[in-house]
Every structure is written in structure tokens, then in C-alpha cells.
C-alpha positions as CSV (number, residue, x, y, z in Angstrom):
1,M,-89.1,-40.4,-74.6
2,I,-91.4,-40.8,-77.5
3,R,-88.8,-42.0,-79.9
4,T,-85.1,-41.6,-80.6
5,L,-84.5,-42.4,-84.2
6,L,-81.5,-41.1,-86.2
7,L,-82.2,-40.5,-89.8
8,S,-81.5,-43.7,-91.6
9,I,-82.0,-45.4,-94.9
10,A,-83.3,-48.9,-95.0
11,L,-82.1,-49.7,-98.5
12,L,-84.4,-51.9,-100.4
13,S,-82.6,-54.6,-102.3
14,T,-82.4,-54.4,-106.0
15,V,-83.5,-57.6,-107.6
16,P,-81.7,-58.7,-110.8
17,M,-83.8,-58.3,-113.9
18,A,-85.4,-61.4,-115.2
19,A,-83.7,-62.8,-118.2
20,A,-86.9,-63.4,-120.1
21,Q,-87.9,-59.8,-120.4
22,A,-88.5,-58.2,-123.8
23,P,-85.8,-55.7,-125.0
24,D,-87.9,-52.6,-124.4
25,A,-89.0,-53.8,-120.9
26,A,-85.4,-54.7,-120.1
27,R,-84.2,-51.2,-121.0
28,R,-86.9,-49.6,-119.0
29,Q,-86.0,-51.9,-116.1
30,Q,-82.4,-51.0,-116.3
31,T,-83.3,-47.3,-116.4
32,D,-85.5,-47.7,-113.3
33,D,-82.9,-49.6,-111.4
34,A,-80.2,-47.0,-112.2
35,A,-82.5,-44.2,-111.0
36,L,-83.2,-46.1,-107.7
37,E,-79.5,-46.6,-107.1
38,T,-78.8,-42.9,-107.8
39,I,-81.5,-41.7,-105.4
40,N,-80.2,-44.1,-102.8
41,A,-76.6,-42.9,-103.2
42,K,-77.7,-39.2,-102.9
43,M,-79.8,-39.8,-99.8
44,N,-77.1,-41.9,-98.2
45,A,-74.6,-39.0,-98.6
46,Y,-77.0,-36.5,-97.1
47,V,-78.2,-38.6,-94.2
48,A,-74.6,-39.6,-93.3
49,L,-73.6,-35.9,-93.0
50,M,-76.7,-34.9,-91.1
51,N,-76.2,-37.5,-88.5
52,R,-72.4,-36.9,-88.1
53,T,-72.6,-33.2,-87.8
54,L,-75.0,-33.1,-84.9
55,R,-71.8,-33.2,-82.8
56,A,-71.5,-29.4,-83.3
57,S,-74.5,-28.6,-81.2
58,E,-73.3,-31.0,-78.5
59,S,-69.9,-29.2,-78.5
60,I,-71.5,-25.8,-78.0
61,E,-73.6,-27.1,-75.1
62,R,-70.3,-28.4,-73.5
63,Y,-68.8,-25.0,-73.9
64,K,-71.8,-23.2,-72.5
65,S,-71.8,-25.5,-69.4
66,W,-68.7,-23.7,-68.0
67,V,-68.6,-20.4,-69.9
68,D,-70.9,-17.4,-69.5
69,M,-71.5,-16.6,-73.2
70,E,-71.9,-12.9,-72.4
71,K,-68.6,-12.6,-70.5
72,G,-66.4,-15.4,-72.0
73,P,-64.0,-17.7,-70.1
74,V,-62.7,-16.2,-66.8
75,N,-61.5,-19.0,-64.6
76,K,-58.6,-21.1,-65.9
77,N,-59.2,-23.6,-63.1
78,R,-62.6,-24.4,-64.6
79,A,-61.7,-24.6,-68.3
80,F,-63.4,-27.7,-69.6
81,G,-63.1,-26.9,-73.3
82,V,-65.4,-28.2,-76.1
83,Y,-66.1,-31.5,-77.6
84,E,-63.9,-32.4,-80.6
85,L,-65.8,-32.5,-83.8
86,Y,-65.8,-35.5,-86.0
87,D,-63.9,-35.4,-89.2
88,V,-66.6,-34.9,-91.8
89,T,-64.4,-33.8,-94.7
90,D,-65.2,-36.7,-96.8
91,L,-68.9,-36.6,-95.9
92,I,-69.1,-32.9,-96.8
93,A,-67.4,-33.6,-100.1
94,E,-69.8,-36.5,-100.9
95,A,-72.8,-34.5,-99.9
96,S,-71.6,-31.4,-101.9
97,E,-71.0,-33.6,-104.9
98,A,-74.5,-35.1,-104.5
99,L,-75.9,-31.6,-104.6
100,G,-74.9,-31.3,-108.3
101,Q,-76.0,-34.8,-109.2
102,G,-79.4,-36.0,-110.5
103,P,-82.1,-36.6,-109.9
104,K,-82.8,-33.0,-108.8
105,L,-84.7,-32.8,-105.5
106,P,-85.1,-29.0,-105.2
107,D,-86.3,-28.7,-101.7
108,L,-84.0,-31.4,-100.3
109,D,-81.0,-30.1,-102.2
110,S,-81.5,-26.5,-101.1
111,S,-81.9,-27.6,-97.4
112,M,-78.7,-29.6,-97.6
113,K,-76.7,-26.7,-99.2
114,A,-77.8,-24.3,-96.4
115,Y,-76.9,-26.9,-93.8
116,I,-73.4,-27.5,-95.2
117,E,-72.7,-23.8,-95.4
118,A,-73.8,-23.1,-91.8
119,Y,-71.8,-26.0,-90.4
120,S,-68.7,-25.0,-92.4
121,G,-68.7,-21.6,-90.9
122,L,-68.7,-22.8,-87.3
123,A,-66.5,-25.9,-87.4
124,P,-63.1,-24.2,-87.8
125,I,-63.7,-22.1,-84.7
126,I,-64.7,-25.1,-82.6
127,D,-61.6,-26.9,-83.9
128,E,-59.4,-24.0,-82.9
129,A,-61.0,-23.9,-79.4
130,N,-60.6,-27.6,-79.0
131,T,-56.8,-27.5,-79.7
132,Y,-56.4,-24.5,-77.4
133,Y,-58.1,-26.2,-74.4
134,E,-56.7,-29.7,-75.0
135,R,-53.2,-28.3,-75.0
136,K,-54.0,-26.3,-71.8
137,D,-52.5,-23.2,-73.4
138,Y,-54.7,-21.2,-71.1
139,L,-52.4,-22.0,-68.2
140,D,-49.6,-20.0,-69.9
141,D,-51.6,-17.1,-71.2
142,N,-54.2,-16.8,-68.5
143,L,-57.0,-17.4,-71.0
144,A,-56.0,-14.5,-73.2
145,R,-56.3,-16.4,-76.4
146,G,-59.3,-18.2,-75.0
147,K,-61.0,-14.8,-74.8
148,Q,-60.0,-14.0,-78.4
149,I,-61.5,-17.3,-79.6
150,H,-64.6,-16.6,-77.5
151,A,-65.1,-13.3,-79.3
152,R,-65.5,-15.3,-82.5
153,L,-67.0,-18.4,-81.1
154,A,-69.9,-16.7,-79.2
155,P,-71.5,-15.0,-82.2
156,A,-70.8,-18.0,-84.4
157,A,-72.4,-20.3,-81.8
158,K,-75.3,-17.9,-81.4
159,A,-75.8,-17.7,-85.1
160,F,-75.4,-21.5,-85.5
161,L,-78.0,-22.3,-82.7
162,A,-80.4,-19.7,-84.1
163,A,-80.0,-21.1,-87.5
164,R,-80.4,-24.6,-86.1
165,A,-83.6,-23.6,-84.3
166,K,-85.0,-21.7,-87.3
167,A,-83.3,-23.3,-90.2
168,F,-81.3,-26.4,-89.2
169,L,-84.2,-28.0,-87.4
170,A,-86.5,-26.9,-90.2
171,A,-83.9,-28.2,-92.7
172,R,-83.5,-31.4,-90.9
173,A,-87.3,-31.8,-90.7
174,K,-87.5,-30.9,-94.3
175,V,-84.7,-33.3,-95.2
176,E,-86.5,-36.0,-93.2
177,Q,-89.9,-35.1,-94.7
178,D,-88.5,-35.0,-98.3
179,F,-86.5,-38.1,-97.6
180,Q,-89.5,-40.0,-96.4
181,A,-91.5,-38.9,-99.4
182,E,-88.7,-39.9,-101.8
183,R,-88.2,-43.2,-99.9
184,A,-91.9,-43.9,-100.1
185,N,-91.9,-43.2,-103.8
186,L,-88.8,-45.3,-104.2
187,A,-90.3,-48.2,-102.3
188,M,-93.5,-48.1,-104.3
189,R,-91.6,-48.1,-107.5
190,E,-89.6,-51.1,-106.4
191,L,-92.7,-52.8,-105.3
192,A,-94.2,-52.4,-108.7
193,A,-91.0,-53.6,-110.3
194,I,-91.0,-56.7,-108.1
195,E,-94.6,-57.4,-109.1
196,Q,-93.8,-57.0,-112.8
197,R,-90.8,-59.4,-112.5
198,E,-92.1,-62.0,-110.1
199,G,-95.8,-61.4,-109.4
200,R,-97.3,-61.1,-106.0
201,K,-95.2,-63.8,-104.4
202,A,-93.0,-64.0,-101.3
203,H,-90.7,-61.2,-102.2
204,W,-93.6,-58.9,-103.0
205,H,-95.4,-59.6,-99.8
206,R,-92.3,-59.1,-97.6
207,T,-91.6,-55.7,-99.3
208,H,-95.2,-54.6,-99.1
209,L,-95.5,-55.4,-95.4
210,M,-92.3,-53.5,-94.6
211,I,-93.4,-50.5,-96.6
212,T,-96.8,-50.3,-94.7
213,A,-95.1,-51.0,-91.4
214,R,-92.5,-48.2,-91.9
215,R,-95.2,-45.8,-92.8
216,I,-96.7,-46.3,-89.3
217,V,-93.4,-45.9,-87.5
218,D,-92.8,-42.7,-89.4
219,R,-96.0,-41.3,-87.9
220,L,-94.4,-41.3,-84.4
221,P,-93.7,-37.7,-83.4
222,D,-90.6,-36.0,-81.9
223,S,-90.3,-33.8,-78.9
224,D,-90.8,-30.6,-80.9
225,D,-94.4,-31.7,-81.9
226,P,-95.5,-34.6,-79.8
227,T,-98.8,-35.2,-81.6
228,V,-99.8,-37.9,-84.1
229,D,-102.1,-37.4,-87.1
230,V,-104.7,-39.8,-85.9
231,A,-106.7,-39.9,-89.1
232,A,-103.5,-40.7,-91.1
233,L,-102.4,-43.3,-88.6
234,D,-105.8,-44.9,-88.7
235,A,-105.5,-45.2,-92.5
236,D,-102.0,-46.6,-92.2
237,V,-103.1,-49.2,-89.7
238,T,-105.9,-50.2,-92.0
239,A,-103.4,-50.6,-94.9
240,L,-101.2,-52.7,-92.6
241,V,-104.1,-55.0,-91.7
242,N,-104.9,-55.4,-95.3
243,A,-101.3,-56.1,-96.2
244,S,-101.0,-58.7,-93.4
245,A,-104.3,-60.4,-94.5
246,G,-102.9,-60.6,-98.0
247,F,-99.7,-62.1,-96.6
248,E,-101.6,-64.7,-94.6
249,D,-103.7,-65.6,-97.7
250,Y,-100.5,-66.1,-99.7
251,R,-99.0,-68.4,-97.1
252,K,-102.0,-70.7,-97.5
253,S,-100.8,-71.5,-101.0
254,D,-97.2,-71.6,-99.9
255,P,-96.9,-72.5,-96.2
256,D,-93.1,-72.5,-96.1
257,A,-92.8,-69.0,-97.6
258,L,-91.7,-66.4,-95.1
259,K,-92.5,-68.6,-92.2
260,S,-90.1,-66.7,-89.9
261,L,-91.9,-63.5,-90.7
262,Q,-95.3,-64.5,-89.5
263,G,-94.9,-63.9,-85.8
264,G,-93.3,-60.5,-86.2
265,V,-96.1,-59.4,-88.5
266,R,-98.8,-60.4,-86.1
267,S,-97.0,-58.8,-83.2
268,F,-96.5,-55.5,-85.1
269,V,-100.2,-55.5,-86.2
270,A,-101.3,-55.9,-82.6
271,A,-98.9,-53.2,-81.4
272,A,-100.1,-50.8,-84.1
273,R,-103.8,-51.4,-83.2
274,E,-103.1,-50.9,-79.5
275,F,-101.1,-47.7,-80.2
276,R,-103.9,-46.3,-82.5
277,D,-106.7,-47.1,-80.0
278,T,-104.7,-45.6,-77.1
279,I,-103.9,-42.2,-78.7
280,K,-107.2,-41.8,-80.6
281,P,-109.2,-40.5,-77.5
282,L,-106.2,-38.4,-76.6
283,K,-106.4,-36.7,-80.0
284,G,-103.0,-37.9,-80.8
285,D,-101.2,-36.0,-78.1
286,L,-98.6,-38.3,-76.6
287,R,-98.0,-35.8,-73.7
288,R,-101.3,-37.1,-72.4
289,G,-100.4,-40.7,-72.6
290,G,-99.5,-43.5,-75.0
291,G,-95.7,-43.4,-74.5
292,Q,-95.6,-47.0,-73.4
293,Q,-97.6,-48.1,-76.4
294,A,-95.4,-46.0,-78.7
295,Q,-92.3,-47.7,-77.3
296,A,-93.9,-51.1,-77.7
297,L,-94.6,-50.2,-81.3
298,V,-91.0,-49.3,-82.0
299,N,-89.8,-52.5,-80.3
300,A,-92.2,-54.6,-82.4
301,Y,-91.0,-52.8,-85.5
302,N,-87.4,-53.4,-84.8
303,A,-88.2,-57.1,-84.2
304,L,-90.1,-57.2,-87.5
305,V,-87.1,-55.7,-89.4
306,G,-84.9,-58.4,-88.0
307,S,-87.4,-61.1,-89.0
308,A,-87.7,-59.6,-92.5
309,N,-84.0,-59.5,-92.9
310,N,-83.8,-63.2,-91.9
311,A,-86.6,-64.0,-94.3
312,A,-84.6,-62.4,-97.1
313,D,-81.5,-64.5,-96.4
């Protein structure tokens, strides 16, 4: 497995505004901080719903494991039902509310609107089927109602899976793509804000390192397209090396700063270089090799995140 990563948001901490700022700078900082918080809130709502509603496709696969989708249920002795969906009422409400809130992210908002509508059309039928099979009503009616449910579930499931293949996966990829772009923009804005408030000190170097490290991990492909953009990865590794060199130089002037982060940074830089050098001759195709190095990279990143969190405490 190349990687198994749920969409997630690593929220960057908002640092209180320095008291010595001029009034105009303070107002601009307050505006920027409010914008950062609003984007974070919107993305949190979207990502939470996207992750939780993946249960629907799992439920369909469960149903298909014992039902011929062309014929419907025929054997009450082999009626295994569907998986119960998670209650996402609040998550849908929060994501729907976020659709109408600023800042407007046209592509991302449109993708999420389509996702919500498609899921909302399927979920009530799965819920009905789940109740029917959990209660074993089919033992009394010899699957009569199960066949009626199937008549609605089969086309809904087919439409859902087709939409998921053509739109949901595209929407999910688009959501992740847009999210990564917005997260990168958000991170760079916060990095600039940290530099303005504090200068390039410990907090700035920690944040800068995590931004460059995350950029590399985001290059890891999924099973739908198991290739890496080698040129982009090479540029990202170079940026990481430069960031780590800046970090090492800063620690010379303040040896106690971020001491717990040093080992994690060095390990991740080494893993990134090894991954880059492994897949470069393979033209970035992880089907030809590099899976072990990719997993090592993920492990090193997870360790680095832990070290960064500890350094922030």
C-alpha cells in the first residue's frame, strides 16, 4: 500500500498578536487572523463530512457481497443486510452552512454541494434496508419488502457508485487538491505573520520546516494514480534541505531552541532524499518499486509531527 491517509487538517496554531503593534498593523493582523480561522472552520466542516460518509460505499459493497444486483435478494437464509450508516446529520448541516459562508472557494464549494446532494439521495434507502434486515423482517415476508427496497436501492447504488467513480472521486480529489492549495496558502500567510511578529526565530523555523515537510508527503500518490511528479518532488526536497539548513544555523545561535526537533528533522530529510533517489530512475512509478521507501517517508513524517508538537508545548 502506497499510503493510507484520510483527509485531515493539521491546524496551525494562531499566535496572539504582539501588544506593541501599531494600530493599523494590529487591525490588519486581526483581519488576517479572523480570515485564517474562518478558512479553518470551513475546511474542518467539509473534511469531517467527507471522511464520515465514506461509510456509504462500504455499505453498498456489503450488500453486493450477498445480493446479485440484477436479480435482487432471493435467499432469506443468506441475508446479510447492509452496514449501518453513521449519523451525519450535524456534519451535513455544518458543511451546508459552510457552503454559504465566506471566504468563497468556488471549486471547493461546488464539489461539496454535489457531494452532499448525492449522499443525501442514497442514505435514506440504505437506512431503510438496514432496519429491514436487522429486524429480520424477511423471515416473515419471504424477502417481499426486501425486493421492493432492492428495486430502489439497486439504481440508487448504481448511480451513487457511478457518481463516486466519475464525480465523487473527482470531487474528493478536487476537495483534497483545493484543500491542499488553500492549506498551503494559509500556512504561508501564517508563516509571514509569524515572521512579522517574532522574526525568524524558533516558532518560524518550526512552522517553516513542517510546511516544507508536509509538501513532500502530499506528493505521495494514491492507488488511482500511483505516480509521483519527480521534478516537483525534487524541488520540494531541495526546499526541505534548505529549510533544515536554516534550522541548523539558527540553533547555533540558540542551542536550546527546538532541541527535541533536531533528530526528527534529520531523519525526515534522510528519508525524503532516499525516496527521491529511489523513484527518480523509475520515473516516479511506485508500481515499479519504492513502496518501502514511501512507507519509511510516512513513518518519518509521523515521527516529525510528534516531535514538532512536543517542541511546541
